[in-house]
DSSP file (Angstrom, degrees, kcal/mol; ACC not computed):
  #  RESIDUE AA STRUCTURE BP1 BP2  ACC     N-H-->O    O-->H-N    N-H-->O    O-->H-N    TCO  KAPPA ALPHA  PHI   PSI    X-CA   Y-CA   Z-CA
    1    1 A M              0   0    0      0, 0.0     2,-0.5     0, 0.0    64,-0.0   0.000 360.0 360.0 360.0 126.2   -4.5  -13.7   17.1
    2    2 A E        -     0   0    0      2,-0.0     2,-0.5     0, 0.0    64,-0.4  -0.769 360.0-164.1 -91.4 130.8   -1.5  -11.6   18.1
    3    3 A V        -     0   0    0     -2,-0.5     2,-0.5    62,-0.1    62,-0.2  -0.969   0.8-162.8-117.2 120.7   -0.3   -9.1   15.4
    4    4 A L  E     -A   64   0A   0     60,-2.5    60,-3.2    -2,-0.5     2,-0.5  -0.906   3.3-161.5-102.9 125.2    3.1   -7.6   15.8
    5    5 A I  E     +A   63   0A   0     -2,-0.5     2,-0.3    58,-0.2    58,-0.2  -0.924  24.6 153.7-105.3 128.9    3.8   -4.4   13.8
    6    6 A R  E     -A   62   0A   0     56,-2.1    56,-2.9    -2,-0.5     2,-0.1  -0.967  49.3 -82.3-148.5 163.0    7.5   -3.6   13.3
    7    7 A A  E     -A   61   0A   0     -2,-0.3    54,-0.3    54,-0.2     2,-0.1  -0.433  52.9-116.2 -64.2 139.8    9.9   -1.8   11.0
    8    8 A A        -     0   0    0     52,-2.5    52,-0.1    -2,-0.1    50,-0.1  -0.433  27.5-159.9 -77.6 153.2   10.8   -3.9    8.0
    9    9 A S    >   -     0   0    0     -2,-0.1     3,-2.4     1,-0.0     4,-0.2  -0.835  37.5 -99.1-124.6 166.0   14.4   -5.1    7.4
   10   10 A P  G >  S+     0   0    0      0, 0.0     3,-1.6     0, 0.0     4,-0.2   0.814 120.9  66.3 -55.5 -29.3   16.1   -6.3    4.2
   11   11 A A  G 3  S+     0   0    0      1,-0.3     3,-0.4     2,-0.1     4,-0.3   0.660  92.6  62.8 -66.0 -14.3   15.6   -9.9    5.5
   12   12 A D  G <> S+     0   0    0     -3,-2.4     4,-2.7     1,-0.2     5,-0.3   0.455  71.0 102.1 -88.1  -1.8   11.8   -9.3    5.1
   13   13 A A  H <> S+     0   0    0     -3,-1.6     4,-2.6     1,-0.2    -1,-0.2   0.863  80.0  49.3 -55.5 -42.2   11.9   -8.9    1.3
   14   14 A A  H  > S+     0   0    0     -3,-0.4     4,-2.1    -4,-0.2    -1,-0.2   0.924 113.6  45.4 -65.2 -43.9   10.7  -12.4    0.5
   15   15 A G  H  > S+     0   0    0     -4,-0.3     4,-1.9     2,-0.2    -2,-0.2   0.889 114.1  48.8 -66.8 -39.4    7.7  -12.1    2.9
   16   16 A I  H  X S+     0   0    0     -4,-2.7     4,-2.9     2,-0.2    -2,-0.2   0.928 110.7  51.2 -64.2 -44.7    6.8   -8.6    1.7
   17   17 A A  H  X S+     0   0    0     -4,-2.6     4,-2.7    -5,-0.3     5,-0.3   0.897 108.3  51.4 -60.4 -41.5    7.0   -9.8   -1.9
   18   18 A A  H  X S+     0   0    0     -4,-2.1     4,-2.1     1,-0.2     5,-0.3   0.907 113.3  44.8 -63.1 -41.7    4.7  -12.7   -1.2
   19   19 A C  H  X S+     0   0    0     -4,-1.9     4,-2.8     2,-0.2     5,-0.3   0.910 113.3  51.5 -65.4 -42.6    2.1  -10.4    0.4
   20   20 A H  H  X S+     0   0    0     -4,-2.9     4,-2.4     2,-0.2     5,-0.2   0.944 114.0  41.1 -61.6 -51.0    2.5   -7.9   -2.4
   21   21 A V  H  X S+     0   0    0     -4,-2.7     4,-2.7     2,-0.2     5,-0.2   0.945 119.1  44.2 -66.1 -48.6    2.0  -10.3   -5.3
   22   22 A A  H  X S+     0   0    0     -4,-2.1     4,-2.3    -5,-0.3     5,-0.3   0.912 116.0  47.9 -63.9 -42.1   -0.9  -12.3   -3.6
   23   23 A G  H  X S+     0   0    0     -4,-2.8     4,-2.6    -5,-0.3    -1,-0.2   0.899 114.3  45.8 -65.5 -40.8   -2.6   -9.1   -2.4
   24   24 A W  H  X S+     0   0    0     -4,-2.4     4,-2.0    -5,-0.3    -2,-0.2   0.934 113.4  49.3 -66.5 -47.2   -2.3   -7.5   -5.8
   25   25 A Q  H  < S+     0   0    0     -4,-2.7     4,-0.3    -5,-0.2    -2,-0.2   0.909 121.0  34.5 -62.1 -42.9   -3.5  -10.6   -7.7
   26   26 A A  H  < S+     0   0    0     -4,-2.3     3,-0.5    -5,-0.2    -1,-0.2   0.872 116.6  54.5 -78.5 -37.6   -6.5  -11.1   -5.4
   27   27 A G  H  < S+     0   0    0     -4,-2.6   109,-0.2    -5,-0.3   110,-0.2   0.827 119.8  28.1 -69.9 -33.5   -7.3   -7.4   -4.8
   28   28 A V  S >X S+     0   0    0     -4,-2.0     3,-2.4    -5,-0.2     4,-2.4   0.218  82.0 138.4-115.5  14.8   -7.6   -6.3   -8.4
   29   29 A A  B 34 S+g   32   0B   0     -3,-0.5     4,-0.1     1,-0.3    -3,-0.1  -0.383  77.5  21.1 -57.4 134.5   -8.7   -9.5  -10.0
   30   30 A G  T 34 S+     0   0    0      2,-0.6    -1,-0.3     1,-0.1     3,-0.1   0.311 122.4  62.3  86.0  -9.1  -11.4   -8.6  -12.6
   31   31 A V  T <4 S+     0   0    0     -3,-2.4     2,-0.3     1,-0.3    -2,-0.2   0.736 102.2  43.4-111.3 -46.7  -10.2   -5.0  -12.7
   32   32 A V  B  < S-g   29   0B   0     -4,-2.4    -2,-0.6    -7,-0.1    -1,-0.3  -0.801 109.4 -81.3-101.0 145.5   -6.6   -5.4  -14.1
   33   33 A A     >  -     0   0    0     -2,-0.3     4,-2.1   128,-0.3     3,-0.4  -0.136  33.6-135.6 -51.7 132.4   -6.0   -7.8  -16.9
   34   34 A A  H  > S+     0   0    0      1,-0.2     4,-2.7     2,-0.2     5,-0.2   0.861 102.8  55.9 -59.5 -40.0   -5.7  -11.4  -15.8
   35   35 A D  H  > S+     0   0    0      1,-0.2     4,-1.0     2,-0.2    -1,-0.2   0.865 108.0  49.3 -65.8 -33.1   -2.6  -12.2  -17.9
   36   36 A Y  H >> S+     0   0    0     -3,-0.4     4,-0.6     2,-0.2     3,-0.6   0.949 111.9  47.8 -66.5 -47.8   -0.8   -9.3  -16.3
   37   37 A L  H >< S+     0   0    0     -4,-2.1     3,-1.0     1,-0.3    -2,-0.2   0.892 110.4  52.3 -60.5 -39.8   -1.7  -10.4  -12.8
   38   38 A E  H 3< S+     0   0    0     -4,-2.7    -1,-0.3     1,-0.2    -2,-0.2   0.763 102.5  60.7 -67.2 -24.4   -0.6  -14.0  -13.7
   39   39 A S  H << S+     0   0    0     -4,-1.0    -1,-0.2    -3,-0.6     2,-0.2   0.640  80.6 104.0 -78.7 -13.6    2.8  -12.7  -14.9
   40   40 A L    <<  -     0   0    0     -3,-1.0     2,-0.4    -4,-0.6     3,-0.1  -0.490  54.8-167.3 -71.2 134.4    3.6  -11.3  -11.5
   41   41 A T     >  -     0   0    0     -2,-0.2     4,-2.1     1,-0.1     5,-0.2  -0.938  30.6-135.7-125.5 148.6    6.2  -13.3   -9.6
   42   42 A V  H  > S+     0   0    0     -2,-0.4     4,-3.1     1,-0.2     5,-0.2   0.881 106.9  57.9 -64.3 -38.3    7.4  -13.3   -6.1
   43   43 A A  H  > S+     0   0    0      2,-0.2     4,-1.9     1,-0.2    -1,-0.2   0.928 108.7  43.8 -60.2 -46.4   11.0  -13.7   -7.2
   44   44 A D  H  > S+     0   0    0      1,-0.2     4,-1.8     2,-0.2    -1,-0.2   0.928 116.0  47.9 -63.9 -44.4   10.8  -10.5   -9.3
   45   45 A S  H  X S+     0   0    0     -4,-2.1     4,-2.8     1,-0.2    -2,-0.2   0.900 108.3  55.0 -63.5 -40.6    9.0   -8.6   -6.5
   46   46 A Q  H  X S+     0   0    0     -4,-3.1     4,-2.9     1,-0.2    -1,-0.2   0.897 105.6  52.2 -60.9 -41.1   11.5   -9.8   -4.0
   47   47 A R  H  X S+     0   0    0     -4,-1.9     4,-1.9     2,-0.2    -1,-0.2   0.920 111.7  46.5 -61.1 -43.7   14.4   -8.4   -6.0
   48   48 A R  H  X S+     0   0    0     -4,-1.8     4,-2.3     2,-0.2    -2,-0.2   0.924 114.6  46.8 -65.5 -43.3   12.7   -5.0   -6.2
   49   49 A W  H  X S+     0   0    0     -4,-2.8     4,-2.2     2,-0.2    -2,-0.2   0.910 109.5  53.5 -66.3 -41.3   11.9   -5.0   -2.5
   50   50 A A  H  < S+     0   0    0     -4,-2.9     4,-0.4     1,-0.2    -1,-0.2   0.909 111.7  46.1 -59.8 -42.0   15.4   -6.1   -1.5
   51   51 A A  H >< S+     0   0    0     -4,-1.9     3,-1.0    -5,-0.2    -1,-0.2   0.916 114.1  47.9 -65.8 -43.5   16.8   -3.2   -3.5
   52   52 A G  H >< S+     0   0    0     -4,-2.3     3,-1.4     1,-0.2    -2,-0.2   0.789 101.6  63.7 -68.7 -28.7   14.3   -0.7   -2.0
   53   53 A M  T 3< S+     0   0    0     -4,-2.2    -1,-0.2     1,-0.3     5,-0.2   0.620  88.0  72.1 -73.5 -11.0   14.9   -1.9    1.5
   54   54 A G  T <  S+     0   0    0     -3,-1.0     2,-0.3    -4,-0.4    -1,-0.3   0.617  74.5  99.9 -77.2 -11.8   18.5   -0.7    1.3
   55   55 A V  S X  S-     0   0    0     -3,-1.4     3,-0.8    -4,-0.2    -3,-0.0  -0.584  79.7-129.7 -75.9 135.2   17.3    2.9    1.4
   56   56 A A  T 3  S+     0   0    0     -2,-0.3     2,-0.5     1,-0.3     3,-0.2   0.880 101.5  32.0 -55.5 -45.5   17.7    4.4    4.9
   57   57 A D  T 3   +     0   0    0      1,-0.2    -1,-0.3     2,-0.1    -3,-0.1  -0.586  69.4 149.8-115.3  69.0   14.2    5.7    5.2
   58   58 A H    <   -     0   0    0     -3,-0.8    -1,-0.2    -2,-0.5    -2,-0.1   0.659  46.6-140.5 -78.9 -15.4   12.1    3.2    3.2
   59   59 A G        +     0   0    0      1,-0.2    16,-1.9    -3,-0.2     2,-0.5   0.729  48.3 145.3  68.4  23.7    9.0    3.7    5.4
   60   60 A V  E     + B   0  74A   0     14,-0.2   -52,-2.5   -52,-0.1     2,-0.4  -0.822  23.4 179.2-102.3 131.7    8.0    0.0    5.4
   61   61 A Q  E     -AB   7  73A   0     12,-2.5    12,-2.4    -2,-0.5     2,-0.3  -0.954  12.5-150.6-123.6 147.5    6.4   -1.7    8.3
   62   62 A V  E     -AB   6  72A   0    -56,-2.9   -56,-2.1    -2,-0.4     2,-0.5  -0.861  10.1-137.6-118.0 153.1    5.3   -5.3    8.5
   63   63 A A  E     -AB   5  71A   0      8,-2.6     7,-3.1    -2,-0.3     8,-1.1  -0.951  22.6-160.4-105.4 125.0    2.6   -7.2   10.3
   64   64 A V  E     +AB   4  69A   0    -60,-3.2   -60,-2.5    -2,-0.5     2,-0.4  -0.929  12.4 177.7-112.4 127.0    3.8  -10.4   11.7
   65   65 A V  E >  S- B   0  68A   0      3,-2.8     3,-1.6    -2,-0.5   -62,-0.1  -0.996  75.4 -11.9-127.7 124.6    1.4  -13.2   12.7
   66   66 A E  T 3  S-     0   0    0    -64,-0.4    -1,-0.1    -2,-0.4     3,-0.1   0.901 129.1 -55.6  50.4  45.8    2.7  -16.5   14.0
   67   67 A Q  T 3  S+     0   0    0      1,-0.2     2,-0.4    -3,-0.1    -1,-0.3   0.616 119.0 103.8  65.6  17.4    6.3  -15.6   12.9
   68   68 A Q  E <  S-B   65   0A   0     -3,-1.6    -3,-2.8   -53,-0.0     2,-0.5  -0.965  79.7-107.8-126.8 146.9    5.2  -14.9    9.3
   69   69 A I  E     +B   64   0A   0     -2,-0.4    -5,-0.2    -5,-0.2     3,-0.1  -0.599  35.6 175.0 -73.2 120.6    4.7  -11.7    7.5
   70   70 A A  E     -     0   0A   0     -7,-3.1    29,-2.8    -2,-0.5     2,-0.3   0.578  62.7 -22.2-101.3 -14.9    0.9  -11.3    7.0
   71   71 A G  E     -BC  63  98A   0     -8,-1.1    -8,-2.6    27,-0.3    -1,-0.3  -0.975  55.9-148.7-178.3 173.7    1.0   -7.8    5.4
   72   72 A F  E     -BC  62  97A   0     25,-2.5    25,-2.4    -2,-0.3     2,-0.3  -0.981   1.4-154.8-154.9 162.6    3.0   -4.6    5.1
   73   73 A T  E     -BC  61  96A   0    -12,-2.4   -12,-2.5    -2,-0.3     2,-0.4  -0.979   4.7-160.0-139.0 152.3    2.6   -0.9    4.6
   74   74 A R  E     +BC  60  95A   0     21,-2.3    21,-1.7    -2,-0.3    20,-1.6  -0.996  13.3 179.1-135.9 129.5    4.8    1.8    3.1
   75   75 A T  E     + C   0  93A   0    -16,-1.9     2,-0.3    -2,-0.4    18,-0.2  -0.830  10.9 139.8-125.6 163.2    4.6    5.5    3.7
   76   76 A G  E     - C   0  92A   0     16,-1.6    16,-2.9    -2,-0.3     2,-0.3  -0.965  53.0 -47.3-176.1-169.8    6.5    8.6    2.6
   77   77 A V  E     - C   0  91A   0     -2,-0.3     2,-0.4    14,-0.3    14,-0.3  -0.605  52.8-129.6 -80.9 139.4    6.2   12.2    1.5
   78   78 A S        -     0   0    0     12,-2.5     2,-0.3    -2,-0.3    12,-0.3  -0.755  16.7-147.0 -92.3 134.5    3.6   13.0   -1.1
   79   79 A M        -     0   0    0     -2,-0.4     2,-0.1     1,-0.1     7,-0.0  -0.712  26.2-101.1 -96.5 151.5    4.7   15.0   -4.2
   80   80 A A        -     0   0    0     -2,-0.3     6,-0.1     4,-0.1     3,-0.1  -0.440  34.9-123.3 -68.7 142.8    2.4   17.4   -5.9
   81   81 A E    >   -     0   0    0      4,-0.2     3,-2.6     1,-0.1    -1,-0.1  -0.492  45.9 -76.8 -77.9 155.8    0.8   16.2   -9.1
   82   82 A P  T 3  S+     0   0    0      0, 0.0    -1,-0.1     0, 0.0     3,-0.1  -0.353 123.9  15.7 -54.8 127.6    1.4   18.2  -12.3
   83   83 A G  T 3  S+     0   0    0      1,-0.3     2,-0.3    -3,-0.1    -2,-0.0   0.402  99.3 123.3  87.7  -2.7   -0.9   21.2  -12.1
   84   84 A E    <   -     0   0    0     -3,-2.6    -1,-0.3     1,-0.1     3,-0.1  -0.705  65.0-113.0 -92.8 143.9   -1.5   20.8   -8.4
   85   85 A A        -     0   0    0     -2,-0.3    -4,-0.2     1,-0.2    -1,-0.1  -0.191  55.7 -65.5 -64.7 165.2   -0.7   23.6   -5.9
   86   86 A A        -     0   0    0      1,-0.1    -1,-0.2    -6,-0.1    -7,-0.0  -0.198  45.4-149.1 -52.2 143.7    2.1   23.1   -3.4
   87   87 A V        -     0   0    0      1,-0.2    -1,-0.1    -9,-0.1    -9,-0.1   0.557  16.8-163.8-101.6  -8.9    1.2   20.4   -1.0
   88   88 A G        -     0   0    0      1,-0.2     2,-1.5     2,-0.1    -1,-0.2  -0.352  68.1  -3.7  63.9-137.8    3.0   21.5    2.2
   89   89 A R  S    S+     0   0    0    -12,-0.1    35,-2.1    -2,-0.0    36,-1.0  -0.526  90.4 147.0 -91.1  69.9    3.4   18.8    4.9
   90   90 A R  E     - d   0 125A   0     -2,-1.5   -12,-2.5   -12,-0.3    36,-0.2  -0.907  28.0-163.1-111.7 131.6    1.5   16.0    3.1
   91   91 A G  E     -Cd  77 126A   0     34,-2.6    36,-1.7    -2,-0.5     2,-0.4  -0.486   9.4-135.7-101.0 175.6    2.3   12.4    3.4
   92   92 A E  E     -Cd  76 127A   0    -16,-2.9   -16,-1.6    34,-0.2     2,-1.2  -0.993  10.1-144.9-138.3 130.6    1.3    9.4    1.3
   93   93 A L  E     +Cd  75 128A   0     34,-2.6    36,-0.5    -2,-0.4   -18,-0.2  -0.804  30.6 179.0 -85.8  96.3    0.1    6.0    2.3
   94   94 A R  E     +     0   0A   0    -20,-1.6     2,-0.3    -2,-1.2   -19,-0.2   0.834  56.5   2.0 -77.8 -34.7    1.9    4.4   -0.7
   95   95 A E  E     +C   74   0A   0    -21,-1.7   -21,-2.3    -3,-0.2     2,-0.3  -0.990  47.7 174.4-154.8 143.9    1.0    0.8   -0.1
   96   96 A L  E     +C   73   0A   0     -2,-0.3     2,-0.4   -23,-0.2   -23,-0.2  -0.823  21.1 166.3-148.4 108.7   -1.0   -1.4    2.3
   97   97 A Y  E     -C   72   0A   0    -25,-2.4   -25,-2.5    -2,-0.3     2,-0.4  -0.968  13.8-172.9-128.4 141.5   -1.2   -5.1    1.4
   98   98 A V  E     -C   71   0A   0     -2,-0.4   -27,-0.3   -27,-0.3     5,-0.1  -0.992  37.4-103.6-130.0 138.4   -2.3   -8.1    3.4
   99   99 A R    >   -     0   0    0    -29,-2.8     3,-2.8    -2,-0.4     4,-0.3  -0.390  35.5-121.2 -57.0 135.8   -2.1  -11.7    2.3
  100  100 A P  G >  S+     0   0    0      0, 0.0     3,-1.4     0, 0.0    -1,-0.1   0.790 111.1  64.1 -54.9 -30.3   -5.6  -12.7    1.3
  101  101 A D  G 3  S+     0   0    0      1,-0.3    -2,-0.1     3,-0.0   -31,-0.0   0.577 105.1  48.0 -71.9  -4.9   -5.7  -15.5    3.9
  102  102 A H  G X >S+     0   0    0     -3,-2.8     3,-1.6   -32,-0.2     5,-0.5   0.310  80.9 124.4-112.1   5.3   -5.5  -12.7    6.5
  103  103 A W  T < 5S+     0   0    0     -3,-1.4    -4,-0.0    -4,-0.3     0, 0.0  -0.420  78.0  18.9 -63.0 139.7   -8.2  -10.5    5.0
  104  104 A G  T 3 5S+     0   0    0     -2,-0.1    -1,-0.2     1,-0.1    -3,-0.0   0.549  97.7 101.2  79.3   7.4  -10.9   -9.8    7.6
  105  105 A T  T < 5S-     0   0    0     -3,-1.6    -2,-0.1     0, 0.0    -1,-0.1   0.509  98.6-103.1-101.0  -5.8   -8.7  -10.7   10.6
  106  106 A G  T  >5S+     0   0    0     -4,-0.2     4,-2.1     3,-0.0     5,-0.2   0.304  90.5 116.5 100.2  -8.4   -7.8   -7.2   11.7
  107  107 A V  H  ><S+     0   0    0     -5,-0.5     4,-2.4     1,-0.2     5,-0.2   0.925  77.1  50.8 -59.0 -44.8   -4.2   -7.2   10.2
  108  108 A A  H  > S+     0   0    0     -6,-0.3     4,-2.9     1,-0.2    -1,-0.2   0.876 107.4  54.2 -62.3 -37.2   -5.1   -4.4    7.8
  109  109 A N  H  > S+     0   0    0      2,-0.2     4,-2.5     1,-0.2    -1,-0.2   0.929 109.4  47.5 -61.5 -45.1   -6.5   -2.3   10.7
  110  110 A H  H  X S+     0   0    0     -4,-2.1     4,-2.1     2,-0.2    -2,-0.2   0.925 114.1  46.9 -61.8 -45.2   -3.2   -2.7   12.6
  111  111 A L  H  X S+     0   0    0     -4,-2.4     4,-2.6     2,-0.2    -2,-0.2   0.910 111.3  51.0 -64.0 -42.7   -1.2   -1.8    9.5
  112  112 A H  H  X S+     0   0    0     -4,-2.9     4,-2.6     1,-0.2     5,-0.2   0.932 110.3  49.6 -61.4 -45.1   -3.4    1.2    8.8
  113  113 A G  H  X S+     0   0    0     -4,-2.5     4,-2.3     1,-0.2    -1,-0.2   0.899 111.7  48.5 -59.8 -41.7   -3.0    2.5   12.3
  114  114 A A  H  X S+     0   0    0     -4,-2.1     4,-2.2     2,-0.2    -1,-0.2   0.892 111.5  50.0 -66.4 -39.6    0.7    2.1   12.2
  115  115 A A  H  X S+     0   0    0     -4,-2.6     4,-2.5     2,-0.2    -2,-0.2   0.923 110.9  48.6 -64.6 -44.7    0.9    3.9    8.8
  116  116 A I  H  X S+     0   0    0     -4,-2.6     4,-2.7     1,-0.2    -2,-0.2   0.915 111.2  50.6 -62.5 -42.8   -1.2    6.8   10.1
  117  117 A A  H  X S+     0   0    0     -4,-2.3     4,-0.9    -5,-0.2    -1,-0.2   0.910 110.9  49.0 -61.2 -42.3    1.0    7.1   13.2
  118  118 A A  H  < S+     0   0    0     -4,-2.2     3,-0.5     1,-0.2     4,-0.4   0.911 114.3  45.0 -64.3 -42.3    4.1    7.1   11.1
  119  119 A L  H >X S+     0   0    0     -4,-2.5     4,-1.9     1,-0.2     3,-1.5   0.885 105.9  60.4 -68.6 -38.3    2.7    9.8    8.8
  120  120 A A  H 3< S+     0   0    0     -4,-2.7    -1,-0.2     1,-0.3    -2,-0.2   0.710  90.0  72.4 -65.4 -19.6    1.4   11.9   11.7
  121  121 A D  T 3< S+     0   0    0     -4,-0.9    -1,-0.3    -3,-0.5    -2,-0.2   0.813 121.7   7.3 -63.7 -29.0    4.9   12.3   13.0
  122  122 A S  T <4 S+     0   0    0     -3,-1.5     2,-0.3    -4,-0.4    -2,-0.2   0.434 122.9  59.1-134.1  -1.1    5.8   14.7   10.2
  123  123 A C     <  -     0   0    0     -4,-1.9   -33,-0.2    -5,-0.1     3,-0.1  -0.880  51.0-155.8-131.1 160.1    2.6   15.5    8.2
  124  124 A D  S    S+     0   0    0    -35,-2.1    47,-1.3    -2,-0.3     2,-0.3   0.500  84.3  14.5-111.0  -8.8   -0.8   17.0    8.9
  125  125 A R  E     -dE  90 170A   0    -36,-1.0   -34,-2.6    45,-0.2     2,-0.3  -0.964  67.2-161.2-155.1 167.3   -2.7   15.3    6.0
  126  126 A A  E     -dE  91 169A   0     43,-2.6    43,-2.8    -2,-0.3     2,-0.3  -0.965   6.2-152.5-151.0 163.5   -2.1   12.5    3.6
  127  127 A V  E     -dE  92 168A   0    -36,-1.7   -34,-2.6    -2,-0.3     2,-0.3  -0.886   8.2-171.4-131.1 164.8   -3.2   10.9    0.3
  128  128 A L  E     -dE  93 167A   0     39,-2.0    39,-2.8    -2,-0.3     2,-0.4  -0.965  17.8-131.5-149.5 160.8   -3.3    7.4   -1.1
  129  129 A W  E     - E   0 166A   0    -36,-0.5     2,-0.4    -2,-0.3    37,-0.2  -0.952  21.6-175.3-117.6 137.6   -4.0    5.9   -4.5
  130  130 A V  E     - E   0 165A   0     35,-2.5    35,-2.9    -2,-0.4     2,-0.2  -0.986  34.6-102.4-132.8 142.3   -6.3    3.0   -5.1
  131  131 A V  E >   - E   0 164A   0     -2,-0.4     3,-2.3    33,-0.2    33,-0.3  -0.445  43.2-112.8 -64.5 126.5   -7.0    1.1   -8.3
  132  132 A K  T 3  S+     0   0    0     31,-3.1    31,-0.3     1,-0.3    -1,-0.1  -0.423 105.6  30.4 -60.8 128.5  -10.4    2.2   -9.7
  133  133 A G  T 3  S+     0   0    0     -2,-0.2     2,-1.9     1,-0.1    -1,-0.3   0.226  82.1 116.5 102.2 -12.6  -12.8   -0.7   -9.4
  134  134 A N    <>  +     0   0    0     -3,-2.3     4,-2.1     1,-0.2     3,-0.3  -0.576  37.0 168.9 -85.5  75.4  -11.1   -2.2   -6.3
  135  135 A E  H  >  +     0   0    0     -2,-1.9     4,-2.7     1,-0.2     5,-0.2   0.803  67.3  61.1 -64.6 -31.8  -14.2   -1.6   -4.2
  136  136 A R  H  > S+     0   0    0   -109,-0.2     4,-2.2    -3,-0.2    -1,-0.2   0.945 109.3  42.9 -59.4 -47.3  -13.0   -3.7   -1.3
  137  137 A A  H  > S+     0   0    0     -3,-0.3     4,-2.6     2,-0.2     5,-0.2   0.910 112.4  52.8 -65.9 -42.8  -10.1   -1.3   -0.8
  138  138 A V  H  X S+     0   0    0     -4,-2.1     4,-2.7     1,-0.2    -2,-0.2   0.927 110.8  47.6 -60.0 -44.7  -12.2    1.8   -1.3
  139  139 A R  H  X S+     0   0    0     -4,-2.7     4,-2.3     2,-0.2    -1,-0.2   0.921 110.2  53.1 -61.5 -43.7  -14.7    0.6    1.3
  140  140 A F  H  X S+     0   0    0     -4,-2.2     4,-0.6    -5,-0.2    -2,-0.2   0.943 114.0  41.3 -55.9 -50.4  -11.8   -0.1    3.7
  141  141 A Y  H ><>S+     0   0    0     -4,-2.6     5,-2.2     1,-0.2     3,-1.0   0.884 111.3  55.7 -70.0 -38.5  -10.4    3.4    3.3
  142  142 A R  H ><5S+     0   0    0     -4,-2.7     3,-2.0     1,-0.3    -1,-0.2   0.907 102.7  56.5 -59.1 -41.5  -13.8    5.1    3.4
  143  143 A R  H 3<5S+     0   0    0     -4,-2.3    -1,-0.3     1,-0.3    -2,-0.2   0.727 106.9  51.3 -63.0 -19.4  -14.5    3.5    6.8
  144  144 A R  T <<5S-     0   0    0     -3,-1.0    -1,-0.3    -4,-0.6    -2,-0.2   0.167 128.8 -94.0-104.9  15.9  -11.3    5.1    8.1
  145  145 A G  T < 5S+     0   0    0     -3,-2.0    -3,-0.2     1,-0.3     2,-0.2   0.423  77.3 139.4  93.4  -0.6  -12.2    8.6    6.9
  146  146 A W      < -     0   0    0     -5,-2.2    -1,-0.3    -6,-0.1    23,-0.2  -0.545  28.6-172.4 -76.9 142.9  -10.5    8.7    3.5
  147  147 A R  E     -F  168   0A   0     21,-2.2    21,-3.2    -2,-0.2     2,-0.0  -0.993  31.4-101.4-136.0 142.7  -12.4   10.4    0.7
  148  148 A P  E     -F  167   0A   0      0, 0.0    19,-0.3     0, 0.0    17,-0.0  -0.375  28.4-163.8 -57.8 138.4  -11.8   10.7   -3.1
  149  149 A D  E     -     0   0A   0     17,-1.9    18,-0.1     2,-0.2     3,-0.1   0.282  45.8 -99.6-112.0  10.5  -10.4   14.2   -3.8
  150  150 A G  E    S+     0   0A   0     16,-0.5     2,-0.3     1,-0.3    17,-0.1   0.260  81.5 126.0  96.4 -13.1  -11.0   14.3   -7.5
  151  151 A W  E     +     0   0A   0     15,-0.3    15,-2.5     2,-0.0     2,-0.3  -0.646  32.2 177.0 -84.6 137.8   -7.5   13.4   -8.8
  152  152 A V  E     -F  165   0A   0     -2,-0.3     2,-0.3    13,-0.2    13,-0.2  -0.982   4.6-173.7-136.4 144.5   -7.3   10.4  -11.2
  153  153 A R  E     -F  164   0A   0     11,-2.3    11,-3.0    -2,-0.3     2,-0.4  -0.988  21.7-127.2-140.7 153.6   -4.2    9.0  -12.9
  154  154 A A  E     -F  163   0A   0     -2,-0.3     2,-0.3     9,-0.2     9,-0.2  -0.825  25.7-170.3 -96.9 135.8   -3.5    6.4  -15.5
  155  155 A E  E     -F  162   0A   0      7,-2.9     7,-2.2    -2,-0.4     2,-0.3  -0.907   5.7-179.8-121.7 152.4   -0.9    3.7  -14.7
  156  156 A S  E     -F  161   0A   0     -2,-0.3     2,-0.4     5,-0.2     5,-0.2  -0.996  22.0-167.3-152.0 155.4    0.6    1.1  -17.0
  157  157 A E  E >  S-F  160   0A   0      3,-2.6     3,-2.1    -2,-0.3     2,-0.2  -0.917  74.0 -45.8-141.6 111.2    3.0   -1.7  -17.2
  158  158 A G  T 3  S-     0   0    0     -2,-0.4     0, 0.0     1,-0.3     0, 0.0  -0.467 125.7 -18.7  61.7-127.6    4.0   -2.8  -20.6
  159  159 A S  T 3  S+     0   0    0     -2,-0.2     2,-0.4    -3,-0.1    -1,-0.3   0.384 120.7  93.4 -91.7   3.8    0.8   -3.1  -22.7
  160  160 A H  E <   + F   0 157A   0     -3,-2.1    -3,-2.6  -127,-0.0     2,-0.3  -0.781  51.2 175.8-101.6 141.2   -1.5   -3.2  -19.6
  161  161 A S  E     + F   0 156A   0     -2,-0.4     2,-0.3    -5,-0.2  -128,-0.3  -0.955   9.2 173.8-141.3 160.2   -3.1   -0.2  -18.0
  162  162 A W  E     - F   0 155A   0     -7,-2.2    -7,-2.9    -2,-0.3     2,-0.4  -0.952  28.5-113.3-155.5 168.0   -5.5    0.7  -15.2
  163  163 A T  E     - F   0 154A   0     -2,-0.3   -31,-3.1   -31,-0.3     2,-0.4  -0.879  22.7-158.0-112.1 141.5   -6.8    3.8  -13.6
  164  164 A E  E     -EF 131 153A   0    -11,-3.0   -11,-2.3    -2,-0.4     2,-0.4  -0.941   4.3-149.9-119.9 143.9   -6.2    5.0  -10.0
  165  165 A L  E     -EF 130 152A   0    -35,-2.9   -35,-2.5    -2,-0.4     2,-0.4  -0.867  15.8-132.9-106.9 141.7   -8.2    7.3   -7.8
  166  166 A R  E     -E  129   0A   0    -15,-2.5   -17,-1.9    -2,-0.4   -16,-0.5  -0.800  19.0-166.7 -96.8 139.1   -6.6    9.5   -5.2
  167  167 A M  E     -EF 128 148A   0    -39,-2.8   -39,-2.0    -2,-0.4     2,-0.3  -0.940   6.5-150.3-121.1 145.8   -8.2    9.6   -1.7
  168  168 A A  E     +EF 127 147A   0    -21,-3.2   -21,-2.2    -2,-0.4     2,-0.3  -0.875  14.4 178.4-118.9 149.1   -7.3   12.2    1.0
  169  169 A G  E     -E  126   0A   0    -43,-2.8   -43,-2.6    -2,-0.3     2,-0.4  -0.964  25.7-123.7-144.3 160.7   -7.3   11.9    4.7
  170  170 A V  E     -E  125   0A   0     -2,-0.3     2,-0.9   -45,-0.2   -45,-0.2  -0.880  22.2-135.5-105.6 138.4   -6.6   14.1    7.8
  171  171 A L              0   0    0    -47,-1.3    -2,-0.0    -2,-0.4   -54,-0.0  -0.817 360.0 360.0 -98.1 103.1   -4.1   12.8   10.3
  172  172 A D              0   0    0     -2,-0.9    -1,-0.2     0, 0.0   -47,-0.0   0.415 360.0 360.0 -95.2 360.0   -5.5   13.4   13.8
């Protein structure tokens, strides 16, 4: 299977949205409330992605398999959390999603490598946030050298909430 990694364009918003919704629904099923996950729509996600893709440096890369978007990643500069010391040149792996029908095929490895390369251009270390209880994602990142650094945050959307753990990595 050939995987092409390239910078995303506004025309990719629908494919990114489909990966985002399917990956979120499958990845955190049983951790985040089912009714919240069921309420997510590709149309709503596509509108948000289309708007975000208009930013000059959106940091989004896509994985294309057989002319379809199989996954995406988004990177950027990491901001300090309240009470955290200055972070210097720290990047953030903000998102990495793969359509569930491509899990275990190597697409995530390609995306992770591309994200690390993008971050290493301007940063010497990075962080990411993962939903607490998403053990598949935690294992994936641990195998690639990421480790929990003790920071935890609460996230919410409407009446639904979940906890995220921060993991840190070094960009070699």
